[in-house]
C-alpha positions in Angstrom: -6.9 7.5 38.9 -10.1 6.2 37.2 -10.3 3.0 35.4 -12.9 1.7 32.9 -13.4 -1.0 30.3 -12.9 -0.5 26.5 -15.3 -2.1 23.9 -13.4 -5.4 24.3 -13.7 -5.4 28.1 -10.0 -4.6 28.6 -9.2 -2.3 31.5 -8.2 1.2 30.5 -7.3 4.4 32.4 -9.8 7.2 32.0 -9.1 10.9 32.1 -11.3 13.4 34.0 -13.6 13.7 31.0 -14.3 9.9 31.0 -12.2 9.3 27.8 -9.1 7.2 27.4 -5.9 8.7 28.6 -3.9 10.0 25.7 -0.6 11.9 25.3 -0.6 15.5 24.2 -0.2 16.1 20.4 3.0 18.0 20.9 4.5 15.3 23.1 3.6 12.6 20.6 5.1 14.7 17.8 8.4 15.2 19.6 8.7 11.5 20.5 7.5 10.2 17.1 9.8 7.7 15.4 8.8 6.4 12.0 8.3 2.7 11.5 11.1 0.5 10.4 11.1 1.1 6.7 14.0 -0.2 4.7 15.9 2.5 2.9 18.0 2.2 -0.3 21.8 2.0 -0.5 21.8 5.2 -2.6 20.6 7.0 0.5 24.1 6.6 2.0 27.0 9.0 1.2 29.4 6.1 0.9 29.5 2.4 1.5 32.3 0.1 2.6 32.8 -3.1 0.6 33.4 -4.8 4.0 29.8 -4.6 5.1 27.9 -7.8 5.6 25.2 -8.5 2.9 22.1 -10.0 4.6 19.2 -11.9 3.1 16.0 -10.2 4.3 12.3 -10.5 3.7 9.0 -8.8 4.5 5.4 -9.3 3.7 3.6 -6.9 1.3 0.1 -7.4 0.0 0.0 -10.9 1.2 3.3 -11.8 -0.6 6.7 -12.5 0.9 9.3 -10.1 -0.7 12.9 -11.2 -0.5 15.8 -8.6 -0.7 19.4 -8.1 0.1 20.3 -5.5 2.7 23.2 -4.0 4.6 22.8 -2.5 8.1 24.3 0.9 8.9 23.7 2.4 12.3 20.8 0.0 13.0 19.1 1.0 9.7 18.5 -1.5 6.9 19.4 -0.4 3.4 18.2 -2.4 0.4 20.9 -3.4 -2.1 19.5 -3.9 -5.6 21.0 -6.7 -7.6 22.2 -4.2 -10.3 24.4 -2.6 -7.6 25.9 -6.0 -6.8 26.5 -6.7 -10.5 28.2 -3.3 -11.1 30.3 -3.7 -7.9 31.5 -7.1 -9.2 32.8 -5.5 -12.4 34.5 -2.7 -10.5 36.2 -5.1 -8.0 37.4 -7.5 -10.7 39.1 -4.5 -12.4 40.4 -3.0 -9.2 40.3 -5.3 -6.0 41.7 -2.4 -4.0 38.4 -0.5 -4.0 37.2 -0.3 -0.4 34.5 2.3 -0.7 31.9 3.4 -3.2 28.7 5.4 -3.5 25.6 4.7 -5.4 23.8 7.2 -7.6 20.1 6.8 -8.2 18.2 8.2 -11.2 14.5 7.9 -12.0 11.4 8.2 -9.8 9.3 5.1 -10.4 10.0 1.4 -10.1 10.2 1.0 -13.8 12.6 3.8 -14.6 14.9 3.8 -11.5 18.5 3.1 -12.3 21.5 2.8 -10.0 25.1 3.6 -10.9 28.0 2.5 -8.7 30.9 5.0 -8.4 34.1 3.8 -6.7 35.6 6.2 -4.2 39.3 6.7 -4.8 41.4 6.7 -1.6 44.1 9.4 -1.7 47.1 9.1 0.5 
């Protein structure tokens, strides 16, 4: 095992060619996990009304962005305020609704619309 120093004088392991030890491209690709990017509630097939709604925030372009999220299988899903407003109307009309799905239309920030659709439980 050969050791050297990087440009900041930190110790690094060198390979036989004198370069830094790296993983193989194929190994890296197989083990790659994308960064923790928040998804949108419409990415889910169905959503339970019993999930906890969490206040979340992140930094973007030097600004703190606040959002509401739910967590499903260790993934964050953003919940737009329009979804909360529509769900309120649905639950006031029928408090028995326990599950719903969210349909998304549009492709840009300005034309994206969400529609909440209650899922009817059949016995």
